[in-house]
C-alpha positions in Angstrom: -6.1 -20.7 -5.4 -7.5 -19.1 -8.5 -5.6 -18.1 -11.6 -8.1 -15.9 -12.4 -10.6 -13.0 -10.7 -13.4 -14.5 -12.4 -13.2 -18.0 -11.6 -14.1 -18.6 -7.9 -12.0 -19.0 -4.6 -11.4 -22.1 -2.9 -10.3 -21.2 0.1 -13.4 -19.9 2.4 -10.4 -17.0 4.0 -9.6 -16.2 0.8 -13.0 -15.7 -0.2 -13.9 -13.6 2.3 -10.8 -11.1 2.0 -11.6 -10.6 -1.5 -15.0 -9.6 -0.6 -13.5 -7.0 1.7 -11.1 -6.0 -0.8 -13.7 -5.3 -3.6 -15.9 -4.2 -1.1 -13.6 -1.3 -0.6 -12.7 -0.3 -4.1 -16.4 -0.4 -4.8 -17.2 2.3 -1.3 -14.0 4.3 -2.9 -14.6 4.0 -6.6 -18.8 5.6 -5.2 -16.8 8.5 -3.0 -15.1 9.8 -6.0 -17.7 9.7 -8.4 -19.9 11.6 -6.3 -17.0 13.8 -6.0 -16.7 14.0 -9.7 -20.4 14.4 -9.9 -20.6 17.6 -7.8 -17.7 19.7 -8.9 -19.2 19.2 -12.4 -22.3 20.2 -10.5 -20.5 23.5 -9.5 -18.8 23.9 -12.9 -21.8 24.1 -14.8 -23.6 26.4 -12.0 -21.0 28.4 -13.0 -22.4 29.1 -16.5 -26.3 29.2 -15.2 -25.2 31.8 -12.6 -23.0 33.7 -14.3 -19.7 33.0 -12.6 -16.7 32.4 -14.4 -14.6 31.9 -11.2 -16.4 29.0 -10.9 -15.8 27.0 -14.8 -12.4 29.2 -14.9 -10.9 29.1 -11.8 -7.5 30.3 -13.2 -7.9 33.9 -14.7 -7.5 33.9 -18.1 -6.8 29.7 -17.9 -8.7 27.5 -19.9 -12.2 26.5 -18.5 -14.4 23.8 -18.8 -16.9 22.7 -21.2 -20.7 23.1 -20.3 -20.7 19.4 -22.2 -17.5 18.0 -20.7 -19.2 19.1 -17.1 -22.1 17.1 -18.4 -20.6 13.9 -19.9 -18.6 14.1 -16.2 -21.9 14.0 -14.1 -23.1 10.8 -16.6 -19.9 8.7 -15.4 -20.6 9.6 -12.7 -24.4 8.9 -12.1 -23.1 5.5 -14.0 -20.6 4.3 -11.6 -22.3 5.8 -8.3 -25.5 3.9 -9.4 -23.9 0.4 -10.6 -25.6 -2.2 -11.1 -24.3 -5.2 -9.5 -24.9 -8.9 -11.9 -25.7 -12.1 -9.3 -23.5 -14.5 -10.9 -25.0 -18.6 -10.9 -22.8 -21.5 -10.0 
């Protein structure tokens, strides 16, 4: 059994199990990133269309800053459009 996640697994069954788990995590991360992108776009559209309910959901409460929304969009796109590097052993 490998002691590090970067070491190649010797057992074929363990390798398949590891690939399934990493695929599940990748799918979940992309789904969460897409959700964050959509919510940030909704918040920024509140500033564009002058609808304060979209960027300040609680009346008199704190609001989402437009730069925060843009940063969340950029981080979400970086997770969603992740480029995988292939390693050569």
